[in-house]
Structure formats: C-alpha cells, structure tokens
N, C-alpha and C positions, 0 to 999 in steps of 0.2 A: 607753307610747312607750318606745323602749328600744334600746339595741344595746352592741357587743359590740366586742370587742378584738383582739389578732391575736400571733401569736408567727411571728417569722419569723427566730428567729436558730437554727432546726434545719441550715441549711446547713452552718453555721460547727461547731456541735456535731460532727456527723456525722462530719467532718475527724478531731476529738480522740481518734476512736474513743466515741463515745456520753457525752457527760458533759453529759447531756441532764439529769439531776439536779442539777448545779450550781449552778445559777440559782434552783433552785424558792425561791419565798417563803416566808413563815412560815404557817400556815394563819389564824392569829392574824388577818392582814389581809384574811380574806373579810370578817371584821365590819363594816371600810367600805363594804362593795356591801352587804351586809343593811341598813346603815343609811339606805343610798342608797334603795331599794327600798322600805323601811318606811315612809321619809319623804313616799315619795312615794305610797304606798297611803293613810297616815292621818292625813298635817297639811293636807292640802287640805278634809279634813271638820271636823277637831279644831278647827284654829285657820287659818282659810280667808284671813284680812285678813293674819295676820302672811307664811303661806304666799305669798300673793299679791305680796307686798314683797322676801321675802327668798329665793325660792328661788334666784336665780342665787349666792348666799354660798352656801349648803348642798352645790349640787353642784358649786360652783369647789373649796369649802374640801374637801371629800372626795375630790376626783379630785388635787387637789394634793398630798394628804398619800400617795396612792396613787403618782402619779405621781413623787414626789421620793421614795421608798423603792426605788423602781425605778431610779434616776437615780443617787442615792448610797450607797446600800448594794448592790443587785444588780448596778451600773452596768451595766445592760439598755438602752443608749441604741437600742440595734438598733429591740426591741422597742415603746417608746414611740413611734418614729416610724412603723410600722407600724401602731400604732394609731393615731395620728394623722391619716394618710392614709385611712385607713377611715374617722375621722368624718368628715373633708370629702369624701369620697364620697358618704356617708350624708346627710348634712344638706344636699349640693348637689341629690341628687336628690328628696327630701322638700321644700324649701323651694323648689325651682324648679315643682315640680309643684303645690306649693299657689300660686303665684304667679299661674301661666298659668290655672288654673282657676280662679281668682277674676275672671279678666278674662272670661268666658265668662258670659253671664247666663240664664236660661229665663223668658220670659213664660209664664204660664196664664191663660185666660179659661176660665170652665164650671169644672163640676164632675164629679168623676173616680166610675165606677161602680170596682166591685168588680174585674172584670175588668182595666179601665185599669188600677189599680193593682198587680195582680201583674205585667202586661204591664211597668209603671214599673219594677218590684224589678228584673225580669231584666233589662231593659235594664243598670240600676243595678248588678246582678252582675258583667254584663260587662266594662263600662264599667270598673270600680275595678281590672279587670287592666292597664288599658290608661293612669290619669292615676292610680292608685294610689285605696287607700279614701281615703285623708284627700283628694285631689282627687275622685273623686268624691262623699263625704260633702257637701264646701263646697260642691259646683256642685250637687246635687240637694237638699238638706234644704229650701230655702225652699219651691220649687216642691209640693214633695211636702206642705207643710203649706198650701200655698195651694190645691190643687186638692183639698184633702177641708177646705177651713177651715169647711163648715158642721157635721162631723160627727165633727171628729176627734177620736181620744183616745186615751190613755196607749201601747194596744198599736199603734196606727199608727208609732209614735216606736221602740216596743220593735223591732219587725220590721224597720224600717229600719235601726235597729242593727245587729240579726241579721246582715240581708242583703246591705248595702250598705257597715257600714262594715267586718264583717270577711268571713264568711264567700263572699263573693264574691270578693275577690281574692285566690285561692288558685289561679289559676293560671300569673302569670308571677311572678318578681322584683320587678318593679316592683308589681303588686298590694300587697303588706303587706310593712312591711318586715323582720322574720323573713326571708322570703323572698330580700330585695334582701342582708341579712348572708351567709346562703349563697351566694349568686351573689357574691357580694367574696371569699368564702372559697374558691373554686373551684367551687362546684356549677355544673356547666351550664345556661343559660338555658332551653332548652327540656326539658330535663328533669324541669322541675316540671309543665308542661302535660302531658307524656306520663304522669305517675306520679301524678297527683292528679286528673285532667279527672272521672273517674267519681265519686272519693267528691265532690268538688264538684259534679257535677250531681246527683248523689243529695240530698245535704242543702239544696241551693238548690230542688229540684223539692219536697221534703216540706215544705221552710217556707214557699214561698209555697203552697202547697196547704192546710198551716194555716190562712194567715192569709186564705184566699179563706174557708174556712170562718166565720170569726172577723167576717169585713169582710162577709161577706153577710148575717151578723145581723144586725150592726152596721146595715147599709144598711136592712133589712125594717124594723128600728124605729124607723126615722129618719120625721119624718113626708110624705104624699105630693107635697107640693108642693116638700120639697127632693126624694126623688127624682127626680120629673119634672125639675125643673133638671138633675140628676145627668146625665139619659139625652140631657139638648140635647147638640147639637152643642157640641165644644171647640175651641179658637183655642191653638195653640204659636205663640209667636216667640221665636227664639235672635239673642242679640246678642254683638255681640265672636267671632265664628266665624272673625278673622283671627289666633286662638289656634290653632288646629290646626294650624297653620305650627310653630309653636314646640311644640307637645307634638309633633311628628313630629320638630322637631331635638335635641329631651330623647330621645325614645326611639333614635336614630340615635346621640347620643353616648353611654348605657349599654355600646354594643358597640366602643366605641373604648376597647380597657387597652395600648395597647402604647405611648403615646406617655404618661410620667407627665402628671396633671390635665391633658390636654387635652380628656377628658371631663366633666370638672367645670368647666374653663374656657367649655364649649360652652354645660353646662346655665345657668350665671350668667346666658352673654352672651341664650338663651332667657327668663332671669327677666326680666330688663334693659329687655329690646328689648319683652316683652311688657305690661310695669307702663307704660312709658313710651307704646307705643301703644294702651293700650285708653283707653277717656274715662272722664271722673269720674262718669257717670252711672252707669254701668257701676258700676264698684268703688261708689258708694254705694246703687245696689241691692240689691249682694249682702252690703252690710254690712261690706265690705273690711277688715280691717284687717291688722297683724303681728304683734299679740300670741300668736295661737294658734304662729307657727313659733318665735317666736322663747322661748316656753316648750320646746319641743320641744329646741331649738339648745342650751340650755343645761344644762336634764335631760342632755341624752346626752352632753353634756361629762363631766357626774361618771359616769353609766353606762359608760360607754366605759372610763372609766381605774379604776375602781372592781373593776371585772366580771375584769380582768388575775387576781389571784391566784385567783379560784375557777374560772376556766377550766382554771388550769393545775392545780390541786387536783383538780377531776373526769376532767381525761385521765389522772393517774397514779393513782387510783383509783376508777377506774370499775368495775372486778373485785368493787368491794364492794359495790355499790348493787343488787347482784340486777338488773340490767337485763336480760334476755337472753330477751325476743320484742318484735315489735312494739308488742302491746298493751299492753306495759308501759309502753314508750316512749309510747305514743300516752295513758294516762290518766296518768301522772306527766307529760308534757311539758304536758298540758291542764290537769290542775289548778292546776299554778304557773302557767301561762298566764291563768288566769281572776284567781286574787287576786293577782299581782305583775305583771308586765307582758308579756307574749307574746316580744317582741323578743330579749330578755338570756336569756328562759329556752331559746328555739331553739338560742341559741349554745350556752348552758349544758349541754343533753342533745346535742348535736351532737359536744361537747368531748367528752362521755362516753361517748356510743357509739365515736368514733374511739379514745379509751382503751383501749376495751377491748378492741379488733383492736391494739393495740400503734401506735395510729396519731397523727397529731397534727395542732390544728388551724391548726397555724400553715403548713402544706405545702399547696400547691395539689395537687402531685401524687398525696398521702394522703387529699385527701379527694374527685378525685377515683377512687381505687383505691375507697373506701369508697361512692362511688356506684353502681360497676360492682357488686360483692361484697355488699353490702349495702341495699341501693336500698329493700327494705319498710320496714327500720325509718327511715332517712329520711322516708319515706314518711310513716310512723305519727307522724316528730316534726312534720312536716311541716303537715300536716293535722290536729294535737294544737295544735299553737301559731298558726295560722290560727282554727281554728274556736272553741276554747273563749277566746279572745281577745274575746268577746263575752258572756263569761259574766259579767262586773260591770261598772261604768264604767271600773274601772283595768287593765283586760284589755288597749286597746285604745287607742293616742290619739285617732283619731274618735269615741270612745263621747263624751266627754265635751263635745268640740264640740259635737256633734248635743244635745245633754242644753241647752246653754249656748244655743246657736241657740234651739232650742224652746221655752225658759221664755223669754228676749226676745221671741218673739212670742204670749205670753200659752197657750203649751199646757200643758195638765196635763201635768206628766212624771212618772213614778217617783220615789222618793228611792232611794237607796243601795240599801238593805236591800229594798225596794221594788222595784226594779229585779231581783234577784236572785230573787226569788220568782216573777218572771215568766220570765227564764233558766231556774229550775229547771223549772218546768211545764212549758215548752211545747219549750228549746232542748235539754235533757239528755237527751231521751227520744231523741232525733233522734241526738245526738252516738252516744248510744250501740247504735244501729242500725249505727251507720258502722262502731262497733268489731268489732260480732258479723256483722256482712256480712262485713268485709275485713281484719282482724287475731285472726279467732276460730280454732282450731285445733290449731296448731302454733308451736314458735319460728321455724317458717321463715316467712318472707315470703309472703305471699299479691300476687301480681306486676300490680302496680296498674301496674304501668310499660310493661308489653306491651301 
C-alpha cells in the first residue's frame, strides 16, 4: 500500500530561469520516508497489537513533520496542494472499488477440478484490471476457498496472491496502485495495455501452468470420493449484480480530469450508492467491513507526504545511481517493490528515470515525453513494480488482506518467511524469464509497446 507525491511548481520555476534547485529539501528529510516504510514492513510482525491501535498516529505524525517542513521552511504550498489532490484521487479510486466489490457475492456449490481452478485464476487476472487487484481479491478469495474446501492447501492461497492480487493487474492503471499513480502523473491510460500485455500474458500463463501441475498432483492424492465430488456439476450464483452499474460509473469517472474533483465526487457517489443499495446479507456473506480501506487510507497519508523529499532527491541524483538499462530498472524496482511496497517504489524509480533525462515527475508534459522516448524503461519499472509486489506479504496491499481472510476461514497459510520460500521457489524463476525475454541484450528498450 503506498503512494506518492507530486511536484508541480516547475512551471513557476521555469519563468525564473530554472531556479529548480532553490526549493530542494535537505537529504536528511528522506529519513522520515524510510521510517514510514520500515514501520509498515516491521511493526505488524514485531508489535502487531500495538501497530493495529497506533498506526494512524505513526502515519500522521511522520507525514505532519514532512508537510510542516515544506510549508514553513521551504514555503512550497503549491507542492503540498498537488500532493493532497493526488492523495484524494488515489484513495477515491481504491476506496470506491473496495466498497463496490464488497457488494457483489459469488456463491459456489460443488467442488473444483484443477482445470476449473485455472480458468478461475485467469478470469481473476482479467478482472483485476477492471476492479483493481484489491477489489478482485476481496471478491474472489472466499469463493476460491469454498470451491476447494476439501483439499485446499497453502499453495492455493499463494498462487491466488501471485496471480489475482498482483500479476493480473498489470494491464490498466485501475489494476494496481503503482500504475494508477503513473496515470495521475501523466502516463496515458491505454499505454499500459499496449506496453505490458505481452509480459502480462506470459507471466499469467506460466504461473497458471505451474499451478495446474501442482494442483493436479494434489487432486490425484485426494481420496476417490473427493475426486468424484469435484467432477460433479457445479453451481454458481451471483448476488448484488446491480453493482456493475457502479463499477461502470467509477470507470467513467477515471477519465474525467478536466473539472477539479468531479472524478473523485463521482467515485464517492458510486461508493455511497453501492453501499446503501446492497442488502445486508450480501455484506455479511462477504464479511465486509471498512477496516482494510481504513488502514490503506491512514498509511497512505504518511507515505504521500514523507516521500516528497525522496522523489526530489532521486530526480536530482539519478545519474549517480547507475540506472542505464531497462534490465536494471526492472530488477531494482522489483526487488524494492517486494521488500517495501510497490506503489512508492514505482514512483521512486520513475522519478529517477525522469531525472536521468533532465525531466521532472511534476510535469505531465515531461512524463508524456518520457513515455515516447523511453518507453522500455517505463515498461520495466511497471512490470517490476506490479510483478514483484507478489514476492512478500508486504509488497502489495491485497496480500495481507487475502492472508487474513484465509486464516479466518481456517485455511492453513504460510508465515511471512514461509510465503517468501514459496515466492522464491515458484515466482522468482518466472520473473527472471520475463527479464531475459524482454529486457536482455542492450541498454535500449525491447519495444513491448509496439
């Protein structure tokens, strides 16, 4: 869970002959961003009860320190206003999709075969691009558990996180938080589909094929009585389908950027409309509550604010990082996305890539020019952030949500380090194949977007 910031005072600086460096923050201010990310990664494991009760204070406290520095030391109110607008846009999309997807319930009768499981995972990977990885995960994890209830194991949960909670959401800015942040900064909406579809397709197909091999072995080990049940007729029922209207309303709102806050208002209206028109029994069947989005909302307040100095530093010092090829951007973005959080990591390396070209993340014109001239680097950053978010539970917001729901359903799920063992064994080799196919060879981009 994470997002970023903005810097939009470049036009003002241009008029003064490039006083871009006049408002540069002290490098020591990056410490608060590091503390924010370390807290997100460590505290839920070290002091879970304390963190559960006090994480809003940590996020707001660290964010307030950074925001006060920009307001009272740098007097950069324009930048703060831009960050606030970006945060509102981000949380409006994530929150509205969360609420609307919570109003749709999938009932499953019967047991699933390995082939049906694979089809379910592929549908989830596609759906993740329409309602986001968070929405798709919340909508599909419970039916996934129910349809495999007689033989569900840890790898069922792990591959669900790999495919539906992460890799699947790589085709649209709605799919995964990093890509939506890029869209807010100026990356064209359909560029993601054009640039990433081949990498997405290969990764999803390889993961599903690997899952089929493992699930087939699991299926054959089950007693014959269970196997016979799983080949029996299945019944599916969908409740709350009126919420499809509200999903479409959110999708339309994403493209409305000309009138300030109209897009966010439409998303809020869709969320409210969905919540009040959805019957209680559907919310109860989904165990729907606002705690997951509450956590995202508070944590992102801190992340958006504290990342300002880090982004500016990377823009000004990108040439010293040795990032001179799509391969390096892919691996470095990916590694940090796995151990930190993929949304802020995406913006961090996008800022570095732009800074290397003398461009700024605060200018939509600069970002769009970078997309045209350095599309392979942006493709590498996008795939690295989205795909590697599945390497650990903390790499992407839905991961921990899926783990919590699975444990509540009495499904055995891997521990934090147990999950990493799965991802290192099954996911990492596939991500390495992606790197070799699309980014090996030279500093120049492999034109995936063509």
